[in-house]
N, C-alpha and C positions, 0 to 999 in steps of 0.2 A: 953212080949207083948209091954210094953211101947217103948223099945228100937226098937221093928221093926215098931211100928207106927211112931216113930221120923224117922226113917231112910227111911220110904216111902215118909214121907212128905219132906225130903231132896231132895229125888230123883224127885218128882214132881216139886220141886221148880228149881231144876237143868234143868229139860227139858224145863220148861217155860221159863226160861231165854235164853236157845239155841234157843228154837222156836222164841221168839221175835227177836233174833240176825238174824236168817234166814231170818224171813219176812222184817227185816229192810235192810239186804244185797239184797234179791229178789227185794225189793222196790227201793233201790238205782240204782241197775243195769237197771232196767226197765226205770226209769227216764232219765239217761245217753242215753241208746239206742233211747228212744223217742226224747230227744232233738237233738241227732246225726241226727235221722231221718227227724226232723222238719228242721233242718239245710240244709240236703241234698234237701229236697222238696222245700226248700226256694230258693236254688241254681239252682235247676231244673226249678223251675217257672221263676226266673229271666232270665234264658237262654232261656225258651219258649217265654217269653216276648220280648226278644231282637230278637228272631227269627222273630215273629210276625211283630215287628217294621221293621225289614230290609224287610220282604216279602212286606208288605204295602208300603214301600219305593220302592221297585222294580215295585209293582204294579202300583203306581203312576207314576213312570217314564215310565213304558210300556205304561200307558194311554196317557201321554204326547208325547210320541214317536208316538202312533198311531194317535193322535190328530194333531201332526205336519205332519205325512204322509197324512192324509186326506186334510188338507190344501195344502199341495205340490200337491197332486192329482188334486185338485180343480183348482189350478192355472194352472197347466200342461193342464187341459181340457180347460181352457179359452184361453190358448195361442195356442192350436191346433184349437180350433173354428176360432180364428182369423187369424191362417194360412191356413185355408180353405176359409175364405173371402178373403184373399190377393191371394189365388191361382185362385179363381173365378174372382177377379178383373184382374190378368195378363191374364187369358184366354180372357176376354172381350178386354183388349187392344191388344192381339196378333190377335183376330178377326178383331178389328178395324183397326190395320196395315196393315193387308192382303186387306183390301178393299181401304185402302188410297193407298196403293202400287200399286193396280191393277188400279186405278184411274191415278195415276202419271204415270204409264207406258203408258196409253193411250195418255195422254198428251205428253209424251215424244215422242212417235211414229209421233202424229200429228205435233209436233215442227220441226221432222227430215223431214218428209214429205215436210213440207212447205219449210224448208231449201234447200231441194233437188230440189224442183220445182224452186226456186229462182236462184239457182246455174245453174240449166239447161238454165234458161232465160238469165242469165248473160253470159254463155259460148256463148250461140246463138247471143248475142250481140256482143261480142268480135270477133266471127267467121265473121259477118257482116260487122263489122269496118275493119277486115283485107282484106276481099274480095272487098269490094266496096270503100275502102279509107275514110278517114274521112275528112269531109270540115272542114277548118279553116278560119279565118278573112282574111288572105292574099289571099287565092284561090278565096274566093267569091269578094274581092276588084279588082283582076285584071281579073275576069271571068265573073262579071255580067253584064248582056245587058243593064241595066238601074240602075239608082239610086234606083228606087223603087224594082227591082228585087234584087239588094244588100240588101235592108233592110229586105225583105222578106226572104232572104237566111241567114241573120244574125239572124233573128227571129227564123228560123227553126233550126239553129245550137244551139241558146240558149234553146229552148225546149228540143232539144235531150240532151243537157248536164243536164238540170235539171230532165228529166226523167232518166238519168243514174244514178245521185246523189242519186234520191229517190230510185231506185232499190238497188243500194250498201247500202244504209240506211236500207232498208227492209232486206236485206241479212246480215248485221251486226246484227240487232235487232234478225233476226231469229236465229242466231248463239248463241246469247246471250240467247235467250230462251230456246235452247237446253241445253245449258250449265248448266242453272239454274236448268232445269227439271232434268238432271242428278243429279246435286248435291242434290237436295231435295229427289230424289228416293233414293240414295245411303245413305242419313241421315236416312229416314225413314226405310230402310232395316237394317242399324245398330241398330236403336231403336229397331226393331222386333226381332234381333238376341240376343241385350242384354235382352229383356223380355222373351225369350226363355232360355236364360241362367239362368236367375232369376228364372224361373218358377222350372227348374230342381234343382237349389240348394234349393229351398223351398220345394219340393217335397222329397227330401233326408233329410232336416231338420224334416219334419213331420215324417218320418219313425224313426228317431231317438227319437223324443218325443213319438211315439207309443212304442217303446221298451222301453223307460224310464217309461212309465206307466205300462206296462207290469210287469217290473221288481219291481216296487213300489208296484203293487197287490200282487205281491208273498211276498215281505217282510210285507206287511200287513196282510196277511193271517197267515204268520208265527209268527207276533207278537200277533195276535188274538188267535192263538193256546197256545202260552206261556201265555198269560193272564188267558186263560181257564183253564189251568193247575194250575196256581197259586190260582185261584178261588177254586179249587177243593182243 
């Protein structure tokens, strides 16, 4: 019986030692796994942090781009407003040119009528000279009935020549007025045409600016959608 008790105690001791070894092995295996899991979790956290940092950077860039787009749209809107003001100015210029040209056309017609009247008078004077003959100093000298008659004839000749000179001067002045009126009219008509061409180019530029704003609004909407997706 003593041998049996001794053997039983030996068995218990052996099982105790084996049990302690098993616990130690289990504990060692669990620590390694936990440490590996912690390392994996740490790596995963670092990766998440990097992604968060990258996303926040993208969001910041997105906001900067949206802010730049808003500023750009504001500048384009201001430019379009100025273009409309310029368009109104050109329309007023065109209306003023139209009135000015109408007035100059009236002046031109008046100048041409005056010139035509003077030309008719001058032609009539030439015909009268051809039909009646022109008196001259020698004719009066040899055909005057008296000295007083000669003086009267010479005075009349001098007055006729002065009248002819005035008529020719008026004719020349009238022709110059017609030329000046035509030149002014052509100048204002050219200015009117330039204003109309400038207005047409301006309207085309306005259309381009409107298209630019439309495209910018589309980009801003896409940028806002992207930002909203990032926020989610």
